[in-house]
C-alpha positions in Angstrom: 95.5 116.6 178.4 95.2 114.5 175.2 96.3 117.0 172.6 99.7 118.6 172.2 100.3 121.6 170.0 103.6 120.2 168.8 101.6 117.9 166.5 100.9 120.9 164.4 104.4 122.3 164.2 105.2 123.6 160.7 101.6 123.2 159.5 100.0 126.1 157.7 96.4 126.1 158.7 95.2 128.9 156.4 92.6 126.7 154.7 92.4 123.6 157.0 89.6 124.2 159.4 90.9 122.3 162.4 89.3 121.8 165.8 91.2 119.9 168.5 89.2 118.2 171.1 90.8 116.9 174.3 87.9 116.2 176.7 84.5 114.5 176.7 83.0 117.9 177.5 83.4 119.0 173.9 80.3 117.2 172.4 78.1 117.5 169.4 75.1 115.7 168.0 75.9 112.1 167.1 75.3 110.7 163.6 73.0 107.7 163.5 72.1 107.6 159.7 73.2 104.4 158.1 71.0 104.3 155.0 71.8 106.6 152.1 70.1 108.0 149.0 73.1 109.7 147.3 72.1 113.2 148.8 74.7 115.9 149.2 76.8 115.7 152.5 74.7 112.8 153.9 77.8 110.7 154.4 79.8 111.8 157.5 83.4 110.5 157.5 85.4 109.5 160.5 89.1 108.7 160.0 90.7 106.4 162.6 94.4 106.2 163.2 95.7 107.6 159.8 99.2 106.3 160.0 99.6 105.3 156.3 99.6 107.6 153.3 96.6 105.7 151.9 94.5 107.5 154.5 94.9 110.9 152.9 94.8 109.6 149.3 91.1 108.7 149.8 90.7 112.5 150.4 92.8 113.7 147.5 89.4 114.3 145.9 86.0 115.4 147.2 82.6 113.6 146.7 79.2 115.3 146.6 77.6 112.8 149.0 80.4 113.3 151.6 80.3 116.1 154.2 83.6 118.1 154.0 83.8 118.0 157.8 85.8 114.9 158.9 86.3 113.8 162.5 89.7 112.3 163.1 90.5 110.0 166.0 94.1 109.1 166.5 97.0 108.7 169.0 99.0 111.9 169.0 102.3 112.0 167.1 104.1 112.4 163.8 101.6 110.1 161.9 98.8 112.4 162.7 100.8 115.5 161.8 101.8 113.9 158.5 98.1 113.2 157.7 97.0 116.7 158.5 99.8 118.2 156.4 98.8 116.1 153.4 95.2 117.2 153.7 96.3 120.8 154.0 98.3 120.4 150.8 95.2 119.2 148.9 93.2 122.1 150.3 95.8 124.7 149.2 96.8 123.3 145.8 96.4 125.6 142.9 94.3 123.2 140.7 91.0 121.8 142.0 91.6 122.3 145.7 89.7 120.3 148.2 87.8 121.8 151.2 88.2 119.3 153.9 87.5 120.5 157.5 89.3 118.4 160.1 88.1 118.0 163.7 90.7 116.1 165.5 90.7 114.1 168.8 94.1 113.0 169.8 94.5 110.6 172.7 95.3 107.0 173.7 91.6 106.2 174.0 90.9 107.3 170.4 89.0 104.1 169.5 86.7 104.3 172.5 86.1 108.0 171.9 85.2 107.4 168.2 82.7 104.6 169.1 81.1 106.5 172.0 80.8 109.9 170.3 79.5 108.4 167.0 80.1 111.7 165.1 80.1 110.0 161.7 78.5 107.0 159.9 81.4 105.8 157.7 84.8 105.1 159.2 87.9 105.1 157.0 91.2 103.6 158.3 94.7 103.2 157.0 97.6 102.9 159.4 99.3 100.6 161.8 97.9 97.1 161.3 98.7 95.6 164.7 95.3 96.4 166.1 93.5 97.2 162.8 91.3 94.0 162.8 90.1 94.6 166.3 89.4 98.2 165.5 87.3 97.1 162.5 85.3 94.8 164.8 84.8 97.6 167.3 83.7 100.0 164.5 81.1 97.6 162.9 79.8 96.7 166.4 79.4 100.5 166.9 77.2 100.8 163.8 79.8 102.3 161.5 80.2 101.4 157.8 83.9 100.8 157.2 86.2 101.5 154.3 89.6 99.9 155.3 93.0 99.9 153.7 94.5 96.5 153.1 95.5 94.3 154.8 92.5 93.8 157.1 94.2 90.9 158.8 97.9 90.1 159.1 97.9 86.7 160.8 95.7 83.7 161.5 94.5 85.2 164.8 93.5 88.4 162.9 91.7 86.3 160.4 89.5 84.8 163.1 88.6 88.3 164.3 88.0 89.5 160.8 85.4 86.7 160.2 83.7 87.9 163.4 83.8 91.5 162.1 81.9 90.4 158.9 79.3 88.6 161.0 78.7 91.7 163.1 78.6 93.9 160.0 75.8 91.7 158.7 73.9 91.9 162.0 74.2 95.6 162.1 73.4 96.1 158.4 76.7 98.0 157.7 79.2 97.5 154.9 82.8 96.4 155.7 84.9 96.8 152.6 88.7 96.9 151.8 90.4 99.3 149.4 91.3 97.2 146.3 92.9 99.9 144.0 94.4 97.4 141.6 90.9 96.5 140.2 91.0 100.0 138.6 94.3 99.6 136.7 93.3 99.6 133.1 95.8 96.9 132.0 94.3 94.6 134.5 90.7 95.5 133.6 91.6 94.7 129.9 93.3 91.4 130.9 90.1 90.4 132.5 88.0 91.6 129.5 90.0 89.7 127.0 89.9 86.5 129.2 86.2 86.6 128.7 86.5 86.5 124.9 86.5 82.8 124.1 87.5 83.2 120.4 90.8 84.9 121.5 91.6 83.5 125.0 89.8 80.2 124.9 89.4 79.0 128.5 91.6 79.3 131.5 94.1 76.5 131.8 94.3 74.6 135.1 98.1 74.8 135.0 100.6 73.0 137.3 102.8 73.9 140.2 105.7 74.6 137.8 103.5 76.5 135.2 100.6 78.0 137.1 97.6 79.1 135.1 97.8 82.5 136.6 100.8 84.3 138.0 101.0 87.7 139.6 104.3 89.3 140.7 104.6 92.7 142.3 107.9 94.7 143.0 107.7 97.6 145.4 110.2 100.0 147.0 110.6 101.3 150.5 111.8 104.8 149.3 109.5 106.4 146.8 107.6 109.5 145.8 103.9 110.1 146.6 101.9 113.2 145.5 105.1 114.7 144.2 107.1 114.5 147.4 109.5 111.9 148.9 107.4 109.6 151.1 108.4 109.5 154.8 107.4 106.3 156.3 106.8 105.8 160.0 109.3 103.6 161.8 106.7 101.0 162.6 106.2 100.4 158.9 109.4 98.3 159.1 108.1 96.2 162.0 106.3 93.2 160.6 104.4 92.8 163.9 102.8 96.2 163.2 102.7 96.5 159.4 102.5 92.7 158.6 104.9 90.7 156.5 104.9 91.2 152.7 103.2 87.9 152.3 100.1 89.2 154.0 100.3 92.8 152.8 100.8 93.6 149.1 99.8 90.0 148.2 96.3 90.9 149.3 95.9 92.8 146.1 97.3 89.9 144.0 95.1 87.3 145.6 92.2 89.5 145.1 92.9 90.0 141.4 93.2 86.2 140.9 89.7 85.8 142.2 88.3 88.9 140.5 89.8 88.1 137.1 89.6 84.3 136.9 86.2 83.8 138.6 84.3 87.1 138.1 81.1 87.3 140.0 81.5 83.9 141.5 81.4 83.2 145.2 84.7 81.6 146.6 84.2 79.3 149.6 87.6 79.0 151.2 86.7 75.8 153.0 86.0 74.0 149.7 87.5 76.1 146.8 91.0 76.8 148.1 93.8 74.3 148.4 97.0 75.7 149.8 100.3 74.1 148.4 103.3 76.0 149.8 104.6 79.4 150.7 108.0 81.0 151.3 109.3 84.3 152.8 112.6 86.2 152.9 114.0 89.5 154.1 115.2 92.7 152.5 118.3 94.1 154.3 118.4 97.9 155.1 121.2 99.9 156.5 120.6 102.5 159.2 121.4 105.2 156.6 118.6 103.8 154.3 116.2 103.6 157.3 117.0 107.1 158.3 116.4 108.4 154.7 113.1 106.7 154.6 111.8 107.6 158.0 113.8 110.6 159.3 114.6 108.6 162.4 118.4 108.7 163.3 118.3 105.3 165.2 116.5 102.0 164.9 113.6 102.0 167.4 113.8 99.5 170.2 110.9 97.5 168.8 113.0 96.7 165.7 115.8 95.2 167.7 114.6 91.6 167.1 115.1 92.1 163.4 118.6 93.6 163.4 121.6 91.4 162.6 125.1 92.7 162.3 123.8 96.3 162.1 121.4 95.4 159.2 117.6 95.6 159.5 115.9 92.5 158.1 112.4 93.3 156.8 110.4 90.3 155.9 108.7 92.1 153.0 109.1 89.4 150.4 107.0 86.3 149.9 105.5 83.7 147.4 102.3 81.7 147.7 101.4 78.7 145.6 97.8 77.5 145.8 94.9 76.1 143.8 91.5 77.9 143.5 88.7 75.9 142.0 91.3 73.5 140.7 93.3 76.2 139.0 97.0 76.7 139.9 97.9 80.2 141.0 101.1 81.8 142.2 101.5 85.3 143.7 104.7 86.9 144.9 105.9 90.2 146.2 109.4 91.7 146.4 110.4 94.8 148.3 113.6 96.6 147.2 114.9 99.7 148.9 114.7 102.2 146.0 113.8 101.8 142.3 116.5 102.3 139.7 116.5 105.8 138.1 113.6 106.3 135.9 111.8 103.2 137.1 109.0 102.6 139.6 107.0 99.9 141.3 106.3 97.1 138.7 103.8 94.5 138.0 103.9 91.2 136.0 100.9 89.1 135.4 100.0 86.1 133.1 96.7 84.3 132.5 97.2 81.2 130.5 94.4 80.3 128.1 93.9 77.4 125.8 94.2 79.7 122.8 96.3 82.6 124.0 98.2 84.0 127.0 97.4 87.4 128.4 100.5 89.0 129.8 101.1 92.3 131.6 104.6 93.6 131.6 105.9 96.8 133.2 109.7 96.8 132.6 112.2 99.1 130.9 110.9 98.1 127.4 107.5 99.3 128.4 109.0 102.6 129.9 107.7 101.2 133.2 104.1 101.6 132.2 102.0 98.4 132.4 101.3 97.1 129.0 99.0 94.1 128.0 100.2 91.6 125.4 98.2 88.9 123.7 100.3 85.9 122.8 98.6 83.0 120.8 99.6 79.5 121.9 99.9 78.2 118.3 102.2 79.7 115.7 99.9 78.4 112.9 96.7 80.0 111.8 97.8 83.4 112.9 95.8 85.2 110.2 92.6 83.7 111.6 93.7 84.5 115.1 94.3 88.1 114.1 91.0 88.5 112.5 89.2 87.2 115.7 91.4 89.5 117.8 90.6 92.6 115.7 86.9 91.7 115.9 87.2 91.5 119.7 89.0 94.8 119.9 86.3 96.5 117.8 83.6 95.2 120.1 85.5 96.2 123.3 86.2 99.6 121.8 82.5 100.4 122.4 83.2 100.2 126.0 86.8 101.5 125.8 86.8 104.1 123.0 90.1 104.4 121.2 91.2 100.9 122.1 93.5 99.3 119.6 96.1 96.5 119.1 99.4 96.4 117.3 101.6 93.5 116.1 104.8 93.1 118.1 107.8 93.2 115.7 109.5 89.8 115.2 107.1 88.0 117.7 103.8 86.2 117.5 102.2 88.6 119.8 100.1 91.7 119.8 100.2 94.7 122.2 97.0 96.3 123.3 97.1 100.0 122.6 95.5 101.6 125.6 94.2 105.2 125.2 95.9 107.6 127.7 92.5 108.7 128.9 92.1 105.3 130.6 95.6 105.4 132.3 94.6 106.8 135.7 97.4 106.8 138.3 97.6 104.7 141.4 96.7 107.7 143.5 93.6 108.3 141.3 92.5 104.7 142.0 91.8 105.6 145.6 89.1 108.0 144.4 87.7 105.4 142.1 87.6 102.8 144.9 85.9 105.4 147.1 83.3 106.2 144.5 82.5 102.5 144.0 82.1 102.1 147.8 79.7 105.1 147.8 77.6 103.3 145.2 77.4 100.3 147.4 76.3 102.4 150.3 73.5 104.0 148.4 72.5 100.5 147.1 72.6 99.3 150.7 74.6 96.2 150.0 77.7 94.8 148.5 77.6 92.3 145.6 76.8 88.9 146.9 80.3 87.6 146.2 82.3 90.4 147.8 82.2 89.3 151.5 82.9 85.6 151.0 85.6 86.4 148.6 87.2 88.9 151.0 87.2 86.2 153.6 88.7 83.7 151.1 91.4 86.2 150.2 92.5 86.7 153.8 92.4 83.0 154.4 95.0 82.6 151.6 97.3 85.3 152.9 97.2 84.5 156.6 97.4 80.7 156.0 100.4 81.3 153.7 102.2 83.2 156.4 101.7 80.3 158.9 103.0 77.9 156.2 106.0 80.1 155.3 107.1 80.4 159.0 107.2 76.7 159.3 
C-alpha cells in the first residue's frame, strides 16, 4: 500500500477536500489540453514532490483560469504532510480563503504515476533538488507545461539535463519556466526603470573585477517565519547534494536579475556572451540544537555525516561569483546565517554603476530592513541640473507608478526614491505575481524569445561557478 494515514496526523480536513489514491485502479479521465484561452478552470494543476514551502506559496491565492482541484504526486512523509497543512491553512483562513481540493497519490513511483495518469496539464514543483532536473525532463516529455521553483539545476550534470529538457519542451510545444520572484520586488523594478533613463543614469559602466559594474548581494537565514509561523525545514534542506549549494541556489535569482536589469529583452548566448572569472564558496556552521530548532529532528540524519566536523554541521550555503556578461563585470554573492537579529530579516544589496549616477538598493537597519532605492550622482558638481533631470524622470515614471517621489538625503549627494506602500508587495505575494505572469504566457502560447536562452545562460553561470569554486 502506498499511502499511510499517519501523513495526515494533526490535520484538520474540514475544508480541504482530500482524496488519497494508492492503486492504479483508481483512475479518472486524463487531461490532454495544452492550449489555453484564459477560460475559467481550463488549467489543471499537478503538484510534484512539494518538499519546499514555495510549493504552497504558489497556492496562497486562487486564479480564475486554474481548476481548484489539484492532483498531488509525492513520496509519503512529513514534507507532504506539511504541504497539505499549509494548503488547509489557506482554505480556512478568515480573510479571502482559498478553495483548493487536493487529490493525493503518495508512493515511491510518484513521478511515473504522474506521467502515466496525466491528470493535469501544468506541473508545479518545489522540493528536493537532487532529482528535480530529471523530473522536469520527464514532465515535459510527458506533455506537461512546467512551473518550477529555482534552482532547476544544481551541478554541471544537471545543467546538461536541463538543456535537454528545454529542447524537449520546444518539441512538445510546452512551456518550461522557473519562478523568479525577485523580478516583482518594487525596488528592483525601479532600479531597472531608472537605469533606462539616460539623462539620470547615463549608460552602464563596464566596471572592473575590483569594482564591478553591477553587484548583487543577498543575506538569508535558516531559521525564519513564513505565513506567520516559524518555518520548519526538512532535514535534507541542509544536504547540499539534495538542496544544492548556496552558489547554485539563491544566486539563481541574482544572476537572473543581472541579465533582466542590465540587458532587458536581449538574448544572452552563454557560449559567446558570458566569461567566467572566479568563484568561491564557504560553509555556515550549525549546532545540533540549531538544526533541531529548524527541522524538529533530534539527531543529524546519516546523509549529513559527511558534513559534520567536531559536532558541527557545515552547510555550504555561501558563495560568490565574478563574471563578465557582454563585457560588463558582474558580482553576485549569497550568505546564509542561522537566524536574523531581532527586528531584522533577509536583506538585499544591489548597485548598478552608471556613467552619470549609481543606483543602489540597501535594506539595512537604517532602512528598517525594507529595500530602499538610492540615486547617487557620480559628480558633485552640477547637482541642480541633475536634480531637475531626476525630478523630470520621476514625474514621467509616476504615470506608470502613481505616487512615486524622490527626496534628498540629508548631508549626502544622493536622493532616496519614495516608493508608495501600494507597490510594496511581500515576498509571499510575489509567488502569486509570478504565477499570474506564467498564466499569461500559457494563454499567449509562448514565452518571450529571450526567456529560454537566458534561463540556460543563468544556469550555466551558477553550475559553472560551483565547479570553479570546488577547484
